[in-house]
KOLLUMDO-930256 format. One line per field, with one value per residue (C-alpha): residue number from 1; residue in one letter; x, y, z. Coordinates in nm, 4 decimals, decimal comma, padded with zeros to 6 digits, always signed. Each point is the difference from the previous one (the first is absolute). Layout:
% residues N
i <- [NUM | ...]
aa <- [A | ...]
xx <- [X | ...]
yy <- [Y | ...]
zz <- [Z | ...]
This chain:
% residues 88
i <- [1 | 2 | 3 | 4 | 5 | 6 | 7 | 8 | 9 | 10 | 11 | 12 | 13 | 14 | 15 | 16 | 17 | 18 | 19 | 20 | 21 | 22 | 23 | 24 | 25 | 26 | 27 | 28 | 29 | 30 | 31 | 32 | 33 | 34 | 35 | 36 | 37 | 38 | 39 | 40 | 41 | 42 | 43 | 44 | 45 | 46 | 47 | 48 | 49 | 50 | 51 | 52 | 53 | 54 | 55 | 56 | 57 | 58 | 59 | 60 | 61 | 62 | 63 | 64 | 65 | 66 | 67 | 68 | 69 | 70 | 71 | 72 | 73 | 74 | 75 | 76 | 77 | 78 | 79 | 80 | 81 | 82 | 83 | 84 | 85 | 86 | 87 | 88]
aa <- [M | K | K | V | Q | F | I | P | D | G | E | D | R | A | V | D | F | F | V | L | E | E | T | R | L | A | G | K | Q | Y | L | L | V | T | D | V | P | D | G | D | G | E | A | L | I | L | R | A | C | K | G | E | T | E | E | D | K | S | F | E | I | V | E | D | E | K | E | L | S | A | V | L | L | L | M | R | D | S | L | E | E | L | G | I | E | V | Q | E]
xx <- [-01,1466 | +00,1546 | +00,3355 | +00,3175 | +00,2541 | +00,3136 | +00,3704 | +00,1740 | +00,4294 | +00,1274 | -00,3462 | -00,1705 | -00,4077 | -00,1979 | -00,0635 | -00,3688 | +00,0370 | -00,3225 | +00,0099 | -00,0840 | +00,1796 | +00,0234 | +00,2761 | +00,1417 | +00,3511 | +00,2448 | -00,2614 | +00,0302 | -00,3005 | +00,0979 | -00,2317 | -00,0176 | -00,0591 | +00,0269 | -00,0431 | -00,2945 | -00,3093 | -00,1758 | +00,2225 | +00,4208 | +00,1787 | +00,3331 | -00,0225 | +00,2394 | -00,0439 | +00,0316 | +00,0885 | -00,1882 | +00,2829 | -00,1717 | -00,1659 | -00,1325 | -00,3210 | -00,1790 | -00,0074 | +00,4442 | +00,0609 | +00,2519 | -00,0165 | +00,3751 | +00,0945 | +00,1456 | +00,2819 | +00,1560 | -00,0778 | -00,0893 | -00,2513 | -00,1584 | +00,0177 | -00,1630 | -00,2650 | -00,0650 | -00,0711 | -00,2213 | -00,2001 | +00,0267 | -00,3565 | -00,2056 | +00,2215 | -00,1346 | -00,3252 | +00,0788 | +00,0291 | +00,4411 | +00,3200 | +00,2402 | +00,3525 | +00,2927]
yy <- [-02,2346 | -00,3022 | +00,1137 | -00,2651 | +00,0611 | +00,0069 | +00,0204 | +00,1835 | -00,0775 | +00,1406 | +00,0776 | -00,2339 | +00,0902 | -00,0533 | +00,2913 | +00,0281 | -00,0135 | +00,1227 | -00,2516 | +00,2197 | -00,2814 | -00,3345 | -00,1995 | -00,3517 | +00,0373 | -00,4005 | -00,1395 | +00,3077 | +00,2333 | +00,3215 | +00,2875 | +00,3453 | +00,1256 | +00,3370 | +00,1132 | +00,2329 | -00,1154 | +00,3111 | +00,2875 | +00,0764 | -00,2583 | -00,1911 | -00,3783 | -00,3102 | -00,2508 | -00,3433 | -00,4113 | -00,2189 | -00,2506 | -00,3497 | -00,1332 | -00,3837 | +00,1816 | +00,3527 | +00,1383 | -00,0822 | +00,1368 | +00,3671 | +00,2869 | +00,1815 | +00,3776 | -00,0800 | +00,2080 | -00,1334 | +00,2526 | -00,2240 | -00,1922 | +00,2317 | +00,2117 | -00,3262 | -00,0561 | +00,3283 | +00,0092 | -00,3376 | +00,2462 | +00,3347 | -00,0751 | -00,0273 | +00,2756 | +00,2630 | -00,1052 | +00,0650 | +00,3626 | -00,1089 | +00,1282 | -00,1133 | +00,1056 | -00,1696]
zz <- [+10,9761 | +00,0352 | +00,3354 | +00,0609 | +00,2893 | -00,0725 | +00,2805 | -00,1484 | +00,0274 | +00,3467 | +00,1432 | +00,2525 | -00,1121 | -00,2531 | -00,2177 | -00,2082 | -00,4148 | -00,1541 | -00,3617 | -00,2893 | -00,2973 | -00,0503 | -00,2538 | -00,0689 | -00,1586 | -00,1232 | +00,3634 | +00,2132 | +00,1778 | -00,0285 | +00,1954 | -00,0063 | +00,3030 | +00,1725 | +00,4398 | -00,1245 | -00,1333 | -00,1315 | -00,1808 | -00,0299 | +00,1401 | +00,0014 | -00,2234 | +00,0083 | -00,1596 | +00,1743 | -00,1349 | +00,1419 | +00,1494 | +00,0387 | +00,3863 | +00,0932 | -00,0456 | -00,0785 | +00,3605 | -00,0294 | -00,3076 | +00,0633 | -00,1675 | -00,0750 | -00,2218 | -00,3343 | -00,0567 | -00,3602 | -00,2611 | -00,2553 | +00,1825 | +00,0929 | -00,3253 | -00,1547 | +00,3005 | -00,0344 | -00,4561 | +00,0768 | +00,2974 | -00,2820 | -00,1068 | +00,3551 | +00,0782 | -00,2429 | +00,0728 | +00,3985 | -00,0710 | +00,1637 | -00,1473 | -00,0269 | +00,1332 | -00,1217]
């Protein structure tokens, strides 16, 4: 399973997240990530921010409800296949 590192606001060190699904909307990359590789865990949707190189790419948590709904709608079929239940 692919991993990404993310530094949450207010934190000083990176946290590993495991990528469950990836999609693009309006030219932007979105990742559905979880804090555990298997089993029940917390999930977040991250939006990629452009960097000079792939290694410079950073991510931010998507908090806008309309944007979250649109991304989840694109991921719905894949999530069902993975057995992931979305609680809105």
